[in-house]
C-alpha positions in Angstrom: 12.0 -2.3 9.7 9.5 -5.3 8.3 8.3 -5.2 4.3 4.5 -3.6 6.1 6.7 -0.5 7.1 9.0 -0.9 4.3 6.2 -1.3 1.3 4.5 1.9 3.7 6.8 4.5 2.9 8.6 3.3 -0.5 4.4 3.6 -1.8 5.2 7.4 0.6 8.1 8.0 -0.3 6.7 7.8 -4.6 3.4 9.3 -3.9 5.2 12.4 -2.8 7.6 12.5 -5.5 4.7 12.0 -8.0 2.6 15.1 -6.4 2.9 18.6 -6.9 1.3 19.5 -4.0 -2.0 20.3 -2.9 -5.8 18.1 -1.5 -5.0 16.9 -4.3 -1.3 15.3 -4.3 -1.8 15.1 -1.1 -5.3 12.1 -2.2 -2.7 10.3 -4.4 0.3 10.0 -1.6 -2.4 8.9 0.8 -3.2 6.4 -2.5 -0.7 5.9 -3.1 1.0 4.4 0.6 -2.1 2.4 1.0 -1.5 0.7 -2.1 2.1 0.6 -0.6 1.1 -1.3 2.7 -1.3 -3.5 1.3 2.2 -4.9 -0.4 4.6 -5.0 2.1 1.0 -6.4 3.9 1.1 -10.1 1.7 5.1 -9.5 1.6 5.0 -10.2 4.9 2.0 -13.0 5.5 0.3 -10.7 7.5 -2.6 -10.2 4.1 -3.7 -12.6 1.6 -4.6 -11.9 -1.8 -7.6 -13.5 -1.9 -8.6 -11.9 1.0 -8.7 -9.0 -1.4 -10.3 -10.3 -3.6 -12.7 -11.3 -1.7 -11.7 -14.9 -3.1 -11.2 -17.4 0.0 -9.5 -20.6 0.5 -12.0 -23.0 1.4 -15.6 -22.9 -1.2 
């Protein structure tokens, strides 16, 4: 299991733990899962923070 998968799973677990259920709980879990996925991709080196913020390496 790489950092991307670990980040996604950790984000989803934290989201589910923070949410008490219902549609709002689903949206919270989804949002935190996406955040975990992005963090995992950055740690794996598959995604540059500059790409997320709109700043490329070359100007």
